[in-house]
C-alpha positions in Angstrom: 57.0 101.3 146.2 58.9 98.1 147.0 62.2 99.7 146.4 61.3 102.5 148.8 60.0 100.0 151.3 62.9 97.5 151.2 65.8 99.5 149.7 67.5 100.2 153.1 67.5 96.5 154.0 68.7 95.4 150.6 71.5 98.0 150.3 73.6 96.5 153.2 77.3 96.6 152.7 78.8 93.6 150.7 82.3 92.2 150.4 81.8 91.9 146.7 83.0 94.6 144.3 79.7 94.6 142.4 76.7 94.7 144.8 73.4 93.8 143.2 71.0 96.8 143.3 67.8 96.6 145.3 65.8 96.9 142.1 67.5 93.8 140.7 67.1 91.9 143.9 63.4 92.7 144.1 62.9 91.8 140.4 64.7 88.5 141.0 62.6 87.6 144.1 59.3 88.6 142.4 60.2 86.5 139.4 60.7 83.5 141.7 57.6 84.1 143.8 55.3 84.6 140.9 56.6 82.0 138.4 57.6 79.1 140.7 60.3 78.3 138.1 63.7 77.1 139.1 66.2 79.7 140.1 68.5 78.9 137.2 65.9 79.9 134.6 64.9 83.1 136.5 68.6 84.1 137.0 69.3 83.7 133.3 66.3 85.8 132.5 67.6 88.8 134.4 71.3 88.2 133.9 72.5 87.0 137.3 74.0 83.6 138.5 72.0 81.0 140.3 74.0 81.8 143.5 73.1 85.5 143.2 69.5 84.6 142.4 69.4 82.5 145.6 70.8 85.4 147.7 68.3 87.8 146.2 65.4 85.6 147.1 66.8 85.2 150.6 67.4 88.9 151.1 64.1 90.1 149.8 62.2 87.4 151.7 63.8 88.4 155.0 63.2 92.1 154.4 59.5 91.3 153.8 59.2 89.1 156.8 60.7 91.8 159.0 57.8 94.0 157.9 55.1 91.4 158.2 53.4 93.0 161.3 53.3 96.3 159.4 51.0 94.8 156.8 49.3 91.8 158.4 47.4 92.7 161.5 43.9 93.2 162.9 42.5 96.7 163.0 42.4 98.4 166.4 40.4 101.6 166.1 36.7 101.2 166.6 35.6 102.7 163.2 37.8 100.3 161.2 36.6 97.3 163.3 32.9 98.3 162.7 33.7 98.7 159.0 35.1 95.2 159.0 31.9 93.8 160.5 29.7 95.8 158.1 31.6 94.4 155.1 31.1 90.8 156.3 27.5 91.5 157.1 27.0 92.7 153.6 28.1 89.4 152.2 25.4 87.1 153.7 23.9 88.7 156.7 26.3 87.2 159.3 26.7 89.8 162.2 29.7 90.5 164.4 32.4 88.8 162.1 35.9 90.1 162.6 37.5 87.6 160.2 37.3 84.2 158.6 39.9 81.6 159.5 41.2 78.5 157.9 44.3 76.5 157.2 46.0 75.6 153.9 48.9 73.3 153.1 52.0 74.3 151.1 54.2 71.5 149.8 57.9 71.5 150.9 60.8 69.2 150.3 61.4 66.5 153.0 63.5 68.0 155.8 65.2 64.6 156.5 64.3 61.0 156.5 63.6 60.7 160.2 61.4 63.8 160.7 57.8 62.8 160.1 56.2 65.8 161.6 55.9 67.5 158.2 54.2 64.5 156.6 50.5 65.3 156.1 47.5 63.0 155.8 48.2 62.6 152.0 51.7 61.3 152.8 53.3 64.5 151.4 55.6 66.9 153.2 54.0 70.3 153.9 53.6 73.3 156.1 50.1 73.9 157.5 49.4 77.6 157.3 46.8 79.3 159.5 45.4 82.5 158.1 42.6 85.0 158.8 41.2 87.4 156.2 38.6 90.2 156.0 35.7 90.4 153.5 38.0 91.8 150.8 40.6 89.1 151.2 43.1 91.2 153.1 45.1 89.0 155.5 44.7 89.9 159.2 46.8 87.0 160.5 49.2 84.5 158.9 51.1 81.8 160.8 53.0 79.9 158.2 55.3 77.6 160.2 53.2 74.8 161.4 54.2 71.2 160.5 51.9 69.5 158.0 51.2 66.5 160.3 49.2 68.8 162.7 45.4 68.9 162.1 43.8 72.3 161.7 42.2 72.2 165.2 45.6 71.5 166.8 47.3 74.3 164.9 44.6 76.7 166.1 44.8 75.6 169.7 48.6 76.2 169.7 48.5 79.4 167.6 49.3 82.9 168.7 45.9 83.8 167.2 44.1 81.8 170.0 46.1 83.6 172.7 45.2 86.9 171.1 41.5 86.1 171.2 41.4 84.3 174.5 42.7 87.4 176.2 39.6 89.2 174.9 41.4 91.7 172.9 38.6 91.2 170.4 35.6 90.6 172.7 33.0 92.4 170.6 32.9 89.9 167.8 34.1 86.6 166.5 35.9 84.7 163.8 34.2 82.2 161.5 35.8 78.8 161.1 34.7 75.5 159.5 33.8 72.3 161.3 37.4 71.2 161.6 37.7 73.7 164.5 36.3 73.8 168.0 33.3 76.1 168.7 34.5 78.9 171.0 33.1 82.1 172.3 35.2 84.0 169.7 35.0 81.4 167.0 31.6 80.5 165.4 31.4 77.1 163.5 28.6 75.6 161.5 26.0 73.3 163.1 26.9 69.7 162.3 23.3 68.7 161.7 21.0 71.6 161.2 17.3 70.9 161.9 15.3 74.1 162.1 14.9 76.7 159.3 16.9 79.1 161.5 19.8 76.6 161.7 19.8 76.1 158.0 19.8 79.9 157.4 22.7 80.3 159.9 24.7 77.5 158.1 24.1 79.0 154.7 25.2 82.5 155.8 28.2 81.0 157.6 29.3 79.0 154.5 28.8 82.0 152.1 30.9 84.2 154.4 33.6 81.7 155.2 34.1 81.1 151.5 36.1 84.3 151.3 39.1 82.6 152.8 39.0 79.8 150.3 38.9 82.4 147.5 41.8 84.2 149.1 43.9 81.0 149.3 43.2 80.4 145.6 44.2 83.9 144.7 47.4 83.8 146.6 48.4 80.5 145.0 47.5 81.8 141.5 49.6 85.0 142.0 52.5 83.3 143.7 53.1 80.1 141.8 56.0 79.1 144.0 53.3 78.1 146.5 50.9 76.2 144.3 52.9 73.1 143.7 52.7 73.2 139.9 56.5 73.6 139.5 57.3 71.2 142.4 57.6 71.7 146.1 59.5 74.6 147.8 63.1 73.4 147.8 64.0 74.9 151.2 64.1 74.0 154.9 60.8 74.3 156.7 61.9 77.6 158.3 63.0 79.2 155.0 59.8 77.9 153.3 57.7 79.4 156.0 59.4 82.8 155.5 58.8 82.6 151.7 55.1 81.9 152.3 54.9 84.8 154.7 56.7 87.1 152.3 54.1 86.2 149.6 51.3 87.0 152.2 52.9 90.4 152.8 53.0 91.1 149.0 49.4 89.9 148.7 48.3 92.6 151.2 50.5 95.3 149.6 48.9 94.5 146.2 45.4 95.0 147.7 46.5 98.2 149.5 47.6 99.5 146.1 44.3 98.7 144.4 44.9 95.3 142.8 41.6 93.4 142.8 41.9 90.3 145.1 39.5 88.2 142.9 41.1 89.2 139.5 43.4 86.1 139.3 42.3 82.8 137.9 41.8 80.0 140.5 44.2 77.2 141.1 44.0 74.4 143.6 47.1 72.3 144.1 47.9 70.8 147.5 44.6 71.6 149.2 44.0 69.1 152.0 40.4 69.5 153.4 40.1 68.5 157.0 37.5 66.0 158.1 34.5 68.0 159.2 33.1 66.9 162.5 31.6 68.4 165.6 33.9 67.8 168.6 31.3 67.0 171.2 33.8 66.3 173.9 35.1 69.8 173.8 31.9 71.8 173.4 32.1 75.1 175.2 28.8 75.8 176.9 29.2 79.5 176.8 30.1 79.3 173.1 27.0 77.2 172.5 24.9 79.8 174.3 26.4 82.6 172.1 25.7 80.6 168.9 22.2 79.9 170.0 21.6 83.5 170.8 22.9 84.4 167.3 20.4 81.9 165.8 17.5 83.4 167.7 18.3 87.1 167.2 19.4 87.0 163.6 18.2 83.9 161.8 14.8 83.0 163.3 
């Protein structure tokens, strides 16, 4: 399937007398993505030089990134959107959910000594990746380029995802996010201090539903070991690292499309950086508060 999908992009004319076949390029890239091992070892395993290995990874990565919007997107037809909500409702009784959103950090090498924008709260260089998934773990949105110094709430504020939802393209539902995000009309967060039985039930349903994105992050890391930090950081520039992460996200969705169980992989957990959870009172949206309160009254009371 990947050869059919990427073959045209990987068969571009080369100045060299012996062009590497699309099959070999894909094998080389998959070996790197899934093992996280250094390119020298992977190149030796399939009989190509480290320089060729590097070109294969670059070529396949760019070919996958070019097709990202084909595989990572929100559904548009009403029947699929309703099915999306039904699947989420079946998890823990939370209505109207179009996706669960969270950020995850992926370690990268230091771009340069002066650039501190990629240094996260742990003092490590990383990219902060904003993702949304459905109840099956299929990614609906993936923005993999944000500097690690940015907190999750800032990433979301600046993200294309926010523009997408602020324009009311998805006005008949909402995303679920944890308390590191601001409550919005299209983004339901947990109550900071639940007091009533309804508020506790809401928070429990929210937590059980939102947990899908955490499981999805763990699955992606376990399948694509180049991202989990166990073999060291991604030894590329922030831009190239961002593309590698996005390529792995595309492959994750392709694997689900072809029947691979999203939860079949063992969990790993390197480089997670939980945000401080807090309720941002100064930015509370009164209309969003009204919507959440209505949700409490109609579904959890």
